[in-house]
PDB file of N, H, CA, C and O in Angstrom:
ATOM      1  N   UNK A   1       8.627  19.312  44.621  1.00  0.00           N
ATOM      2  CA  UNK A   1       9.034  19.463  43.237  1.00  0.00           C
ATOM      3  C   UNK A   1       8.625  18.259  42.403  1.00  0.00           C
ATOM      4  O   UNK A   1       8.290  18.398  41.227  1.00  0.00           O
ATOM      5  N   UNK A   2       8.651  17.098  42.999  1.00  0.00           N
ATOM      6  H   UNK A   2       8.923  16.985  43.955  1.00  0.00           H
ATOM      7  CA  UNK A   2       8.299  15.893  42.263  1.00  0.00           C
ATOM      8  C   UNK A   2       6.829  15.900  41.862  1.00  0.00           C
ATOM      9  O   UNK A   2       6.481  15.403  40.790  1.00  0.00           O
ATOM     10  N   UNK A   3       5.973  16.447  42.694  1.00  0.00           N
ATOM     11  H   UNK A   3       6.255  16.850  43.565  1.00  0.00           H
ATOM     12  CA  UNK A   3       4.551  16.506  42.378  1.00  0.00           C
ATOM     13  C   UNK A   3       4.303  17.427  41.182  1.00  0.00           C
ATOM     14  O   UNK A   3       3.435  17.147  40.355  1.00  0.00           O
ATOM     15  N   UNK A   4       5.046  18.504  41.088  1.00  0.00           N
ATOM     16  H   UNK A   4       5.751  18.732  41.760  1.00  0.00           H
ATOM     17  CA  UNK A   4       4.900  19.433  39.965  1.00  0.00           C
ATOM     18  C   UNK A   4       5.333  18.760  38.667  1.00  0.00           C
ATOM     19  O   UNK A   4       4.650  18.872  37.649  1.00  0.00           O
ATOM     20  N   UNK A   5       6.459  18.067  38.701  1.00  0.00           N
ATOM     21  H   UNK A   5       7.014  17.977  39.528  1.00  0.00           H
ATOM     22  CA  UNK A   5       6.960  17.375  37.517  1.00  0.00           C
ATOM     23  C   UNK A   5       6.003  16.275  37.106  1.00  0.00           C
ATOM     24  O   UNK A   5       5.736  16.096  35.918  1.00  0.00           O
ATOM     25  N   UNK A   6       5.484  15.539  38.071  1.00  0.00           N
ATOM     26  H   UNK A   6       5.700  15.684  39.036  1.00  0.00           H
ATOM     27  CA  UNK A   6       4.536  14.471  37.774  1.00  0.00           C
ATOM     28  C   UNK A   6       3.259  15.022  37.157  1.00  0.00           C
ATOM     29  O   UNK A   6       2.726  14.451  36.206  1.00  0.00           O
ATOM     30  N   UNK A   7       2.775  16.118  37.693  1.00  0.00           N
ATOM     31  H   UNK A   7       3.207  16.582  38.466  1.00  0.00           H
ATOM     32  CA  UNK A   7       1.567  16.746  37.155  1.00  0.00           C
ATOM     33  C   UNK A   7       1.812  17.275  35.749  1.00  0.00           C
ATOM     34  O   UNK A   7       0.962  17.120  34.872  1.00  0.00           O
ATOM     35  N   UNK A   8       2.950  17.890  35.530  1.00  0.00           N
ATOM     36  H   UNK A   8       3.641  18.017  36.242  1.00  0.00           H
ATOM     37  CA  UNK A   8       3.290  18.409  34.208  1.00  0.00           C
ATOM     38  C   UNK A   8       3.417  17.279  33.196  1.00  0.00           C
ATOM     39  O   UNK A   8       2.942  17.404  32.067  1.00  0.00           O
ATOM     40  N   UNK A   9       4.052  16.179  33.587  1.00  0.00           N
ATOM     41  H   UNK A   9       4.437  16.078  34.504  1.00  0.00           H
ATOM     42  CA  UNK A   9       4.202  15.029  32.703  1.00  0.00           C
ATOM     43  C   UNK A   9       2.837  14.448  32.344  1.00  0.00           C
ATOM     44  O   UNK A   9       2.595  14.095  31.190  1.00  0.00           O
ATOM     45  N   UNK A  10       1.947  14.348  33.327  1.00  0.00           N
ATOM     46  H   UNK A  10       2.143  14.635  34.265  1.00  0.00           H
ATOM     47  CA  UNK A  10       0.603  13.825  33.081  1.00  0.00           C
ATOM     48  C   UNK A  10      -0.170  14.734  32.134  1.00  0.00           C
ATOM     49  O   UNK A  10      -0.852  14.253  31.228  1.00  0.00           O
ATOM     50  N   UNK A  11      -0.065  16.042  32.338  1.00  0.00           N
ATOM     51  H   UNK A  11       0.490  16.432  33.073  1.00  0.00           H
ATOM     52  CA  UNK A  11      -0.767  16.992  31.481  1.00  0.00           C
ATOM     53  C   UNK A  11      -0.240  16.955  30.047  1.00  0.00           C
ATOM     54  O   UNK A  11      -1.023  17.008  29.098  1.00  0.00           O
ATOM     55  N   UNK A  12       1.066  16.867  29.884  1.00  0.00           N
ATOM     56  H   UNK A  12       1.702  16.824  30.655  1.00  0.00           H
ATOM     57  CA  UNK A  12       1.647  16.804  28.547  1.00  0.00           C
ATOM     58  C   UNK A  12       1.275  15.504  27.832  1.00  0.00           C
ATOM     59  O   UNK A  12       1.026  15.501  26.626  1.00  0.00           O
ATOM     60  N   UNK A  13       1.239  14.407  28.582  1.00  0.00           N
ATOM     61  H   UNK A  13       1.441  14.410  29.561  1.00  0.00           H
ATOM     62  CA  UNK A  13       0.841  13.132  27.995  1.00  0.00           C
ATOM     63  C   UNK A  13      -0.608  13.181  27.542  1.00  0.00           C
ATOM     64  O   UNK A  13      -0.937  12.698  26.458  1.00  0.00           O
ATOM     65  N   UNK A  14      -1.462  13.751  28.348  1.00  0.00           N
ATOM     66  H   UNK A  14      -1.194  14.144  29.228  1.00  0.00           H
ATOM     67  CA  UNK A  14      -2.875  13.873  27.999  1.00  0.00           C
ATOM     68  C   UNK A  14      -3.059  14.789  26.790  1.00  0.00           C
ATOM     69  O   UNK A  14      -3.878  14.495  25.920  1.00  0.00           O
ATOM     70  N   UNK A  15      -2.325  15.874  26.721  1.00  0.00           N
ATOM     71  H   UNK A  15      -1.659  16.113  27.428  1.00  0.00           H
ATOM     72  CA  UNK A  15      -2.419  16.790  25.585  1.00  0.00           C
ATOM     73  C   UNK A  15      -1.936  16.122  24.304  1.00  0.00           C
ATOM     74  O   UNK A  15      -2.530  16.311  23.243  1.00  0.00           O
ATOM     75  N   UNK A  16      -0.865  15.346  24.398  1.00  0.00           N
ATOM     76  H   UNK A  16      -0.382  15.193  25.260  1.00  0.00           H
ATOM     77  CA  UNK A  16      -0.356  14.646  23.219  1.00  0.00           C
ATOM     78  C   UNK A  16      -1.353  13.600  22.731  1.00  0.00           C
ATOM     79  O   UNK A  16      -1.540  13.437  21.525  1.00  0.00           O
ATOM     80  N   UNK A  17      -1.985  12.900  23.648  1.00  0.00           N
ATOM     81  H   UNK A  17      -1.833  13.033  24.628  1.00  0.00           H
ATOM     82  CA  UNK A  17      -2.988  11.905  23.267  1.00  0.00           C
ATOM     83  C   UNK A  17      -4.195  12.575  22.629  1.00  0.00           C
ATOM     84  O   UNK A  17      -4.726  12.070  21.640  1.00  0.00           O
ATOM     85  N   UNK A  18      -4.635  13.695  23.172  1.00  0.00           N
ATOM     86  H   UNK A  18      -4.204  14.105  23.976  1.00  0.00           H
ATOM     87  CA  UNK A  18      -5.768  14.417  22.600  1.00  0.00           C
ATOM     88  C   UNK A  18      -5.437  14.936  21.207  1.00  0.00           C
ATOM     89  O   UNK A  18      -6.290  14.907  20.319  1.00  0.00           O
ATOM     90  N   UNK A  19      -4.223  15.404  21.005  1.00  0.00           N
ATOM     91  H   UNK A  19      -3.530  15.428  21.726  1.00  0.00           H
ATOM     92  CA  UNK A  19      -3.798  15.882  19.693  1.00  0.00           C
ATOM     93  C   UNK A  19      -3.764  14.737  18.682  1.00  0.00           C
ATOM     94  O   UNK A  19      -4.194  14.902  17.540  1.00  0.00           O
ATOM     95  N   UNK A  20      -3.261  13.594  19.094  1.00  0.00           N
ATOM     96  H   UNK A  20      -2.912  13.460  20.021  1.00  0.00           H
ATOM     97  CA  UNK A  20      -3.201  12.431  18.213  1.00  0.00           C
ATOM     98  C   UNK A  20      -4.606  11.970  17.820  1.00  0.00           C
ATOM     99  O   UNK A  20      -4.867  11.684  16.651  1.00  0.00           O
ATOM    100  N   UNK A  21      -5.495  11.899  18.791  1.00  0.00           N
ATOM    101  H   UNK A  21      -5.283  12.131  19.741  1.00  0.00           H
ATOM    102  CA  UNK A  21      -6.876  11.496  18.511  1.00  0.00           C
ATOM    103  C   UNK A  21      -7.536  12.489  17.562  1.00  0.00           C
ATOM    104  O   UNK A  21      -8.225  12.086  16.624  1.00  0.00           O
ATOM    105  N   UNK A  22      -7.333  13.777  17.796  1.00  0.00           N
ATOM    106  H   UNK A  22      -6.774  14.105  18.558  1.00  0.00           H
ATOM    107  CA  UNK A  22      -7.919  14.801  16.933  1.00  0.00           C
ATOM    108  C   UNK A  22      -7.386  14.714  15.508  1.00  0.00           C
ATOM    109  O   UNK A  22      -8.140  14.900  14.553  1.00  0.00           O
ATOM    110  N   UNK A  23      -6.100  14.434  15.357  1.00  0.00           N
ATOM    111  H   UNK A  23      -5.488  14.283  16.132  1.00  0.00           H
ATOM    112  CA  UNK A  23      -5.514  14.315  14.030  1.00  0.00           C
ATOM    113  C   UNK A  23      -6.058  13.098  13.287  1.00  0.00           C
ATOM    114  O   UNK A  23      -6.320  13.176  12.087  1.00  0.00           O
ATOM    115  N   UNK A  24      -6.230  11.982  13.982  1.00  0.00           N
ATOM    116  H   UNK A  24      -6.017  11.919  14.957  1.00  0.00           H
ATOM    117  CA  UNK A  24      -6.765  10.773  13.348  1.00  0.00           C
ATOM    118  C   UNK A  24      -8.210  10.997  12.921  1.00  0.00           C
ATOM    119  O   UNK A  24      -8.595  10.628  11.812  1.00  0.00           O
ATOM    120  N   UNK A  25      -9.007  11.596  13.791  1.00  0.00           N
ATOM    121  H   UNK A  25      -8.695  11.896  14.692  1.00  0.00           H
ATOM    122  CA  UNK A  25     -10.410  11.863  13.447  1.00  0.00           C
ATOM    123  C   UNK A  25     -10.484  12.874  12.298  1.00  0.00           C
ATOM    124  O   UNK A  25     -11.299  12.713  11.389  1.00  0.00           O
ATOM    125  N   UNK A  26      -9.661  13.892  12.329  1.00  0.00           N
ATOM    126  H   UNK A  26      -8.999  14.023  13.067  1.00  0.00           H
ATOM    127  CA  UNK A  26      -9.652  14.878  11.250  1.00  0.00           C
ATOM    128  C   UNK A  26      -9.232  14.270   9.924  1.00  0.00           C
ATOM    129  O   UNK A  26      -9.824  14.574   8.889  1.00  0.00           O
ATOM    130  N   UNK A  27      -8.215  13.414   9.943  1.00  0.00           N
ATOM    131  H   UNK A  27      -7.734  13.167  10.784  1.00  0.00           H
ATOM    132  CA  UNK A  27      -7.760  12.767   8.712  1.00  0.00           C
ATOM    133  C   UNK A  27      -8.833  11.849   8.142  1.00  0.00           C
ATOM    134  O   UNK A  27      -9.023  11.796   6.927  1.00  0.00           O
ATOM    135  N   UNK A  28      -9.532  11.129   9.007  1.00  0.00           N
ATOM    136  H   UNK A  28      -9.378  11.172   9.995  1.00  0.00           H
ATOM    137  CA  UNK A  28     -10.586  10.247   8.505  1.00  0.00           C
ATOM    138  C   UNK A  28     -11.741  11.061   7.941  1.00  0.00           C
ATOM    139  O   UNK A  28     -12.364  10.643   6.965  1.00  0.00           O
ATOM    140  N   UNK A  29     -12.041  12.216   8.534  1.00  0.00           N
ATOM    141  H   UNK A  29     -11.535  12.556   9.327  1.00  0.00           H
ATOM    142  CA  UNK A  29     -13.092  13.076   7.999  1.00  0.00           C
ATOM    143  C   UNK A  29     -12.708  13.626   6.634  1.00  0.00           C
ATOM    144  O   UNK A  29     -13.531  13.642   5.718  1.00  0.00           O
ATOM    145  N   UNK A  30     -11.481  14.072   6.492  1.00  0.00           N
ATOM    146  H   UNK A  30     -10.813  14.059   7.237  1.00  0.00           H
ATOM    147  CA  UNK A  30     -11.020  14.614   5.214  1.00  0.00           C
ATOM    148  C   UNK A  30     -11.053  13.525   4.143  1.00  0.00           C
ATOM    149  O   UNK A  30     -11.464  13.778   3.011  1.00  0.00           O
ATOM    150  N   UNK A  31     -10.624  12.324   4.498  1.00  0.00           N
ATOM    151  H   UNK A  31     -10.290  12.118   5.418  1.00  0.00           H
ATOM    152  CA  UNK A  31     -10.627  11.234   3.532  1.00  0.00           C
ATOM    153  C   UNK A  31     -12.054  10.868   3.116  1.00  0.00           C
ATOM    154  O   UNK A  31     -12.308  10.591   1.944  1.00  0.00           O
ATOM    155  N   UNK A  32     -12.968  10.866   4.057  1.00  0.00           N
ATOM    156  H   UNK A  32     -12.763  11.090   5.010  1.00  0.00           H
ATOM    157  CA  UNK A  32     -14.334  10.467   3.725  1.00  0.00           C
ATOM    158  C   UNK A  32     -15.075  11.530   2.938  1.00  0.00           C
ATOM    159  O   UNK A  32     -16.064  11.217   2.275  1.00  0.00           O
ATOM    160  N   UNK A  33     -14.632  12.767   2.988  1.00  0.00           N
ATOM    161  H   UNK A  33     -13.829  13.021   3.526  1.00  0.00           H
ATOM    162  CA  UNK A  33     -15.309  13.845   2.255  1.00  0.00           C
ATOM    163  C   UNK A  33     -14.461  14.365   1.102  1.00  0.00           C
ATOM    164  O   UNK A  33     -14.720  15.455   0.593  1.00  0.00           O
ATOM    165  N   UNK A  34     -13.459  13.609   0.682  1.00  0.00           N
ATOM    166  H   UNK A  34     -13.249  12.723   1.096  1.00  0.00           H
ATOM    167  CA  UNK A  34     -12.552  14.077  -0.366  1.00  0.00           C
ATOM    168  C   UNK A  34     -13.227  14.145  -1.730  1.00  0.00           C
ATOM    169  O   UNK A  34     -12.897  15.019  -2.531  1.00  0.00           O
ATOM    170  N   UNK A  35     -14.154  13.255  -2.008  1.00  0.00           N
ATOM    171  H   UNK A  35     -14.422  12.546  -1.357  1.00  0.00           H
ATOM    172  CA  UNK A  35     -14.855  13.270  -3.286  1.00  0.00           C
ATOM    173  C   UNK A  35     -16.348  13.458  -3.029  1.00  0.00           C
ATOM    174  O   UNK A  35     -16.890  12.919  -2.065  1.00  0.00           O
ATOM    175  N   UNK A  36     -17.003  14.219  -3.889  1.00  0.00           N
ATOM    176  H   UNK A  36     -16.562  14.658  -4.672  1.00  0.00           H
ATOM    177  CA  UNK A  36     -18.438  14.412  -3.706  1.00  0.00           C
ATOM    178  C   UNK A  36     -19.193  13.096  -3.928  1.00  0.00           C
ATOM    179  O   UNK A  36     -18.757  12.258  -4.718  1.00  0.00           O
ATOM    180  N   UNK A  37     -20.299  12.916  -3.249  1.00  0.00           N
ATOM    181  H   UNK A  37     -20.653  13.597  -2.607  1.00  0.00           H
ATOM    182  CA  UNK A  37     -21.082  11.696  -3.440  1.00  0.00           C
ATOM    183  C   UNK A  37     -21.523  11.544  -4.899  1.00  0.00           C
ATOM    184  O   UNK A  37     -21.958  12.510  -5.527  1.00  0.00           O
ATOM    185  N   UNK A  38     -21.410  10.342  -5.421  1.00  0.00           N
ATOM    186  H   UNK A  38     -21.057   9.558  -4.911  1.00  0.00           H
ATOM    187  CA  UNK A  38     -21.825  10.066  -6.785  1.00  0.00           C
ATOM    188  C   UNK A  38     -20.756  10.298  -7.825  1.00  0.00           C
ATOM    189  O   UNK A  38     -20.985  10.010  -9.000  1.00  0.00           O
ATOM    190  N   UNK A  39     -19.592  10.808  -7.443  1.00  0.00           N
ATOM    191  H   UNK A  39     -19.407  11.042  -6.488  1.00  0.00           H
ATOM    192  CA  UNK A  39     -18.557  11.076  -8.432  1.00  0.00           C
ATOM    193  C   UNK A  39     -17.632   9.880  -8.649  1.00  0.00           C
ATOM    194  O   UNK A  39     -16.866   9.863  -9.613  1.00  0.00           O
ATOM    195  N   UNK A  40     -17.690   8.904  -7.786  1.00  0.00           N
ATOM    196  H   UNK A  40     -18.311   8.918  -7.003  1.00  0.00           H
ATOM    197  CA  UNK A  40     -16.833   7.728  -7.916  1.00  0.00           C
ATOM    198  C   UNK A  40     -17.543   6.710  -8.806  1.00  0.00           C
ATOM    199  O   UNK A  40     -18.684   6.328  -8.544  1.00  0.00           O
ATOM    200  N   UNK A  41     -16.853   6.278  -9.860  1.00  0.00           N
ATOM    201  H   UNK A  41     -15.926   6.589 -10.073  1.00  0.00           H
ATOM    202  CA  UNK A  41     -17.438   5.290 -10.757  1.00  0.00           C
ATOM    203  C   UNK A  41     -17.283   3.906 -10.161  1.00  0.00           C
ATOM    204  O   UNK A  41     -16.242   3.576  -9.594  1.00  0.00           O
ATOM    205  N   UNK A  42     -18.303   3.115 -10.290  1.00  0.00           N
ATOM    206  H   UNK A  42     -19.149   3.383 -10.751  1.00  0.00           H
ATOM    207  CA  UNK A  42     -18.278   1.733  -9.833  1.00  0.00           C
ATOM    208  C   UNK A  42     -17.965   0.869 -11.030  1.00  0.00           C
ATOM    209  O   UNK A  42     -18.671   0.905 -12.038  1.00  0.00           O
ATOM    210  N   UNK A  43     -16.892   0.081 -10.918  1.00  0.00           N
ATOM    211  H   UNK A  43     -16.318   0.051 -10.099  1.00  0.00           H
ATOM    212  CA  UNK A  43     -16.489  -0.779 -12.025  1.00  0.00           C
ATOM    213  C   UNK A  43     -17.294  -2.073 -11.992  1.00  0.00           C
ATOM    214  O   UNK A  43     -17.427  -2.715 -10.950  1.00  0.00           O
ATOM    215  N   UNK A  44     -17.818  -2.434 -13.137  1.00  0.00           N
ATOM    216  H   UNK A  44     -17.710  -1.913 -13.983  1.00  0.00           H
ATOM    217  CA  UNK A  44     -18.492  -3.722 -13.246  1.00  0.00           C
ATOM    218  C   UNK A  44     -17.460  -4.788 -13.552  1.00  0.00           C
ATOM    219  O   UNK A  44     -16.307  -4.473 -13.843  1.00  0.00           O
ATOM    220  N   UNK A  45     -17.859  -6.035 -13.489  1.00  0.00           N
ATOM    221  H   UNK A  45     -18.796  -6.292 -13.252  1.00  0.00           H
ATOM    222  CA  UNK A  45     -16.907  -7.120 -13.758  1.00  0.00           C
ATOM    223  C   UNK A  45     -16.428  -7.079 -15.203  1.00  0.00           C
ATOM    224  O   UNK A  45     -15.300  -7.491 -15.474  1.00  0.00           O
ATOM    225  N   UNK A  46     -17.244  -6.596 -16.144  1.00  0.00           N
ATOM    226  H   UNK A  46     -18.160  -6.262 -15.924  1.00  0.00           H
ATOM    227  CA  UNK A  46     -16.832  -6.509 -17.545  1.00  0.00           C
ATOM    228  C   UNK A  46     -15.780  -5.419 -17.726  1.00  0.00           C
ATOM    229  O   UNK A  46     -14.885  -5.564 -18.559  1.00  0.00           O
ATOM    230  N   UNK A  47     -15.870  -4.335 -16.965  1.00  0.00           N
ATOM    231  H   UNK A  47     -16.597  -4.217 -16.289  1.00  0.00           H
ATOM    232  CA  UNK A  47     -14.903  -3.245 -17.089  1.00  0.00           C
ATOM    233  C   UNK A  47     -13.570  -3.601 -16.451  1.00  0.00           C
ATOM    234  O   UNK A  47     -12.535  -3.078 -16.864  1.00  0.00           O
ATOM    235  N   UNK A  48     -13.570  -4.476 -15.456  1.00  0.00           N
ATOM    236  H   UNK A  48     -14.411  -4.900 -15.120  1.00  0.00           H
ATOM    237  CA  UNK A  48     -12.331  -4.823 -14.773  1.00  0.00           C
ATOM    238  C   UNK A  48     -11.459  -5.736 -15.623  1.00  0.00           C
ATOM    239  O   UNK A  48     -10.238  -5.727 -15.462  1.00  0.00           O
ATOM    240  N   UNK A  49     -12.032  -6.507 -16.503  1.00  0.00           N
ATOM    241  H   UNK A  49     -13.024  -6.514 -16.634  1.00  0.00           H
ATOM    242  CA  UNK A  49     -11.272  -7.479 -17.293  1.00  0.00           C
ATOM    243  C   UNK A  49     -10.504  -6.838 -18.421  1.00  0.00           C
ATOM    244  O   UNK A  49      -9.818  -7.530 -19.172  1.00  0.00           O
TER     245      UNK A  49
END
C-alpha cells in the first residue's frame, strides 16, 4: 500500500509542477503578445519632463 501512495504522491507532484510551468509560460506569452508590434509609443526625454 505504501508503494501505491508514494507513486500517487509523486505523480500528483509532477502534474502540479507541469501545470505551474505551463501557466507561467502561458502568462508570459499572453503578456508579450498583448499589444501589436509598433503600437507602443516610445517616450523621448522631452516628453517625459
